[in-house]
C-alpha positions as CSV (number, residue, x, y, z in Angstrom):
1,Q,104.2,116.9,89.5
2,V,107.2,118.1,91.6
3,Q,109.4,115.7,93.5
4,L,111.2,116.9,96.5
5,A,114.0,115.0,98.2
6,E,115.5,116.1,101.5
7,S,118.9,115.0,102.8
8,G,121.4,116.0,105.4
9,G,119.7,115.1,108.6
10,G,121.5,113.2,111.4
11,L,122.5,113.2,115.1
12,V,124.5,116.0,116.5
13,Q,125.3,117.4,119.9
14,T,124.0,120.6,121.3
15,G,125.8,123.5,119.6
16,G,126.5,121.5,116.5
17,S,125.6,122.2,112.9
18,L,123.8,120.4,110.0
19,R,123.1,121.4,106.5
20,L,119.8,120.1,105.0
21,S,119.3,120.0,101.3
22,C,116.1,119.7,99.3
23,A,116.5,118.8,95.6
24,A,113.5,119.5,93.4
25,S,112.7,117.8,90.1
26,G,109.8,117.4,87.7
27,Q,107.8,120.4,86.5
28,D,109.0,124.0,86.6
29,I,108.8,125.3,90.2
30,S,109.8,128.9,89.5
31,S,106.3,130.1,90.6
32,Y,106.4,128.2,93.8
33,L,107.4,129.1,97.3
34,V,109.7,126.5,98.9
35,G,109.5,126.2,102.6
36,W,111.2,124.2,105.3
37,F,108.9,122.8,108.0
38,R,109.6,120.6,111.0
39,Q,107.5,118.3,113.1
40,A,108.5,117.1,116.5
41,P,106.9,114.0,118.1
42,G,103.5,114.8,119.4
43,K,103.5,118.3,117.9
44,E,102.1,120.0,114.9
45,R,104.2,120.6,111.8
46,E,105.6,124.1,112.0
47,F,107.0,126.5,109.4
48,V,110.7,127.3,109.8
49,Q,111.8,129.4,106.8
50,G,110.9,129.7,103.2
51,M,111.4,131.7,100.0
52,R,109.8,132.0,96.6
53,W,111.9,130.4,94.0
54,N,112.2,133.5,91.8
55,E,112.5,136.0,94.7
56,D,114.8,136.7,97.6
57,T,112.4,137.7,100.4
58,L,112.8,135.3,103.3
59,F,109.6,134.2,105.2
60,Y,109.8,133.1,108.8
61,K,107.2,132.8,111.5
62,D,109.0,133.6,114.7
63,D,112.4,134.2,116.1
64,S,113.0,130.7,117.4
65,V,115.7,130.0,114.8
66,K,116.7,133.6,114.0
67,G,120.5,133.9,113.8
68,R,120.9,130.1,113.9
69,F,119.3,128.9,110.7
70,T,120.0,130.2,107.2
71,F,117.9,129.5,104.2
72,S,119.6,129.5,100.8
73,K,118.9,128.3,97.3
74,N,120.7,127.4,94.1
75,N,118.4,128.0,91.2
76,A,120.7,126.4,88.7
77,E,120.6,123.1,90.6
78,N,117.0,123.4,91.7
79,T,118.1,122.9,95.3
80,V,117.3,124.7,98.5
81,Y,119.3,124.5,101.7
82,L,118.8,125.0,105.4
83,Q,122.1,125.7,107.3
84,M,121.4,125.0,111.0
85,D,124.0,126.2,113.5
86,S,124.0,126.3,117.3
87,L,121.5,123.5,117.4
88,R,119.5,122.9,120.5
89,P,117.6,119.8,121.7
90,E,114.3,121.6,121.0
91,D,115.3,121.6,117.3
92,T,114.9,117.8,117.2
93,A,112.3,117.0,114.6
94,V,111.7,115.6,111.2
95,Y,112.4,118.4,108.7
96,Y,110.3,118.6,105.6
97,C,110.7,120.5,102.4
98,E,107.4,121.7,100.8
99,A,106.6,123.6,97.6
100,G,103.4,125.4,96.8
101,R,101.7,128.4,95.3
102,V,100.9,130.0,98.7
103,Y,100.3,133.5,99.8
104,G,99.6,135.4,103.0
105,M,99.0,133.3,106.1
106,N,98.9,130.1,104.0
107,I,102.7,130.3,103.8
108,F,102.8,129.1,107.3
109,N,100.4,126.2,106.8
110,G,102.0,123.1,105.5
111,A,98.6,121.7,104.5
112,K,98.2,124.4,101.9
113,Y,101.3,123.3,100.0
114,D,101.1,121.2,96.9
115,F,104.2,119.0,97.2
116,W,106.4,117.8,100.0
117,G,109.3,115.4,100.5
118,Q,109.7,112.4,102.7
119,G,111.4,114.3,105.5
120,T,114.8,114.0,107.1
121,Q,115.4,113.3,110.8
122,V,117.4,115.8,112.9
123,T,118.2,114.8,116.4
124,V,120.1,117.1,118.8
125,S,121.4,115.4,121.9
126,S,121.9,117.4,125.2
């Protein structure tokens, strides 16, 4: 079992910044891909960015957060981060950290992951 705990969400104004953290504990996750997902009210959960724990290739689905969000990880602390800058109201969502042995198009499908956290709310006011 892997436990994932997100933190760092909150309420910010348009143009503001937040840094989300996801701390992993439990079994070894070095073979997993860790991804950030988000789900806005009434919408499906969508992939934001992700990276395999033992690699440095960044996965992303589209350009909606390009240049604004930055994925990083600290292997020694088993923690991944999502630095979010220039936030917009459309970034408002619950952000989830998920871990799984996923490949190909399954990387973008949160239902294919094995573990996920409880989520952290990000609200961007206009």
